[in-house]
C-alpha positions in Angstrom: -30.1 0.4 -54.6 -33.1 2.1 -56.1 -35.8 4.3 -54.2 -38.5 1.1 -53.9 -35.7 -1.2 -52.9 -34.7 1.2 -49.9 -38.4 1.7 -48.7 -39.0 -2.1 -48.7 -35.7 -2.6 -46.7 -36.5 0.2 -44.6 -40.2 -1.3 -44.1 -38.6 -4.7 -43.4 -36.3 -3.2 -40.5 -39.0 -1.7 -38.9 -41.3 -4.5 -38.8 -38.4 -6.5 -37.1 -37.7 -3.6 -34.9 -41.3 -3.4 -33.7 -41.8 -7.0 -33.4 -38.7 -7.5 -31.1 -39.6 -4.7 -29.0 -43.0 -6.2 -28.5 -41.9 -9.5 -27.2 -42.2 -9.9 -23.6 -38.9 -10.4 -21.5 -38.5 -13.3 -18.9 -39.2 -10.8 -16.0 -40.2 -12.6 -12.5 -43.3 -11.5 -12.5 -44.9 -12.6 -16.1 -46.7 -10.9 -18.5 -49.8 -10.2 -15.9 -51.0 -11.1 -12.5 -49.1 -11.5 -9.5 -47.7 -14.9 -10.0 -44.0 -15.1 -10.9 -42.7 -17.3 -13.8 -40.5 -19.0 -11.3 -39.4 -18.6 -7.8 -35.4 -19.2 -8.1 -33.8 -17.1 -5.7 -36.7 -16.6 -3.5 -37.8 -18.1 0.0 -41.6 -19.7 0.5 -43.2 -19.6 3.7 -46.2 -21.7 4.2 -47.8 -20.9 7.5 -50.8 -22.9 8.9 -54.0 -21.3 9.7 -52.8 -20.4 13.5 -50.0 -18.3 11.7 -47.0 -20.7 12.7 -44.5 -21.8 9.9 -45.6 -25.4 8.4 -42.8 -25.0 5.7 -40.2 -22.8 4.9 -37.9 -23.4 1.6 -35.2 -21.4 0.0 -35.4 -22.1 -4.0 -31.6 -22.1 -5.0 -32.3 -22.9 -9.0 -35.1 -24.3 -10.9 -35.1 -27.8 -8.6 -32.7 -27.2 -6.0 -33.9 -26.0 -2.4 -32.9 -25.7 1.1 -35.4 -26.5 3.9 -35.3 -24.4 6.6 -37.6 -25.7 9.5 -37.0 -29.3 9.2 -33.4 -31.4 9.2 -32.6 -33.0 5.8 -29.4 -34.9 4.8 -28.9 -33.3 1.6 -25.9 -35.8 0.5 -28.3 -38.7 1.2 -31.6 -37.7 0.0 -31.5 -34.3 -1.7 -35.0 -32.6 -1.8 -36.4 -31.5 -5.0 -39.3 -28.9 -6.0 -41.2 -28.0 -9.0 -43.1 -24.8 -9.6 -45.7 -24.2 -12.0 -47.4 -20.9 -13.0 -50.9 -22.1 -13.9 -52.5 -18.3 -14.3 -52.1 -15.1 -13.6 -52.2 -15.4 -9.8 -52.2 -19.1 -9.9 -49.2 -21.6 -9.6 -48.7 -25.3 -8.5 -45.9 -26.2 -5.9 -44.7 -29.5 -5.7 -41.8 -30.3 -3.0 -40.3 -33.8 -2.0 -37.7 -34.1 0.9 -36.6 -36.7 3.2 -36.5 -35.8 6.9 -33.7 -37.1 9.0 -34.3 -37.8 13.0 -31.8 -39.0 15.4 -33.3 -41.4 17.9 -31.0 -40.9 21.0 -32.5 -43.9 22.9 -31.7 -46.6 20.2 -28.6 -44.4 18.6 -29.9 -44.6 15.3 -31.1 -42.3 12.7 -34.3 -42.4 10.8 -35.4 -41.0 7.4 -39.1 -40.0 6.4 -40.1 -38.8 3.1 -42.6 -36.0 3.1 -44.5 -34.1 0.2 -46.3 -31.0 -0.3 -48.6 -30.4 -3.2 -50.3 -27.0 -3.1 -52.0 -24.7 -5.5 -50.8 -21.1 -4.7 -53.1 -18.1 -5.2 -51.3 -15.0 -5.2 -53.1 -11.8 -3.7 -50.0 -9.7 -3.8 -46.8 -10.1 -5.6 -45.3 -11.6 -2.4 -48.3 -13.2 -0.9 -51.4 -15.2 -0.8 -53.1 -18.1 0.3 -52.7 -22.2 -0.5 -54.7 -25.1 -0.4 -53.2 -28.7 -1.0 -51.9 -32.0 0.2 -49.3 -32.7 3.0 -47.9 -36.4 3.0 -46.4 -37.4 6.0 -43.4 -39.9 6.5 -46.0 -42.8 6.9 -47.7 -41.9 3.6 -50.7 -40.3 5.1 -52.5 -37.6 3.2 -53.7 -34.2 4.9 -55.8 -31.6 3.7 -53.4 -28.3 4.4 -54.6 -24.6 3.7 -53.1 -21.3 5.0 -51.3 -18.0 3.9 -48.0 -18.1 2.1 -45.2 -15.7 1.9 -42.6 -15.2 -1.0 -39.7 -13.3 -0.9 
């Protein structure tokens, strides 16, 4: 290999290393801002303006979720969610689940689907504010807002 070929090869290898070194990783917090790229392995708690818990969810993977503050029959109606980072400090969160309620008087169980569709505005890496719509088991929509915690 002549000197010109060695120099060209060294330049090519240097470019490859610089390019690979500058690629961003898939870290949790993303390239900038507070909103993470995903929330797998984290708990999201939406609080009402009064401070009481509106929703508490554990995110197992890209769509698997456990609902902590509502009884859900996971084998019959598995809940699901989507989380999409829409900006440095913004993300959209959509949760669909079916609440199970036993009515002792009739000895029956009823099921009611509910939906949360909210925008999360991160103020820190683990907290912020949210606004959105919650659809109850009757299909009625309510505007909701408050604070959230993500651990």
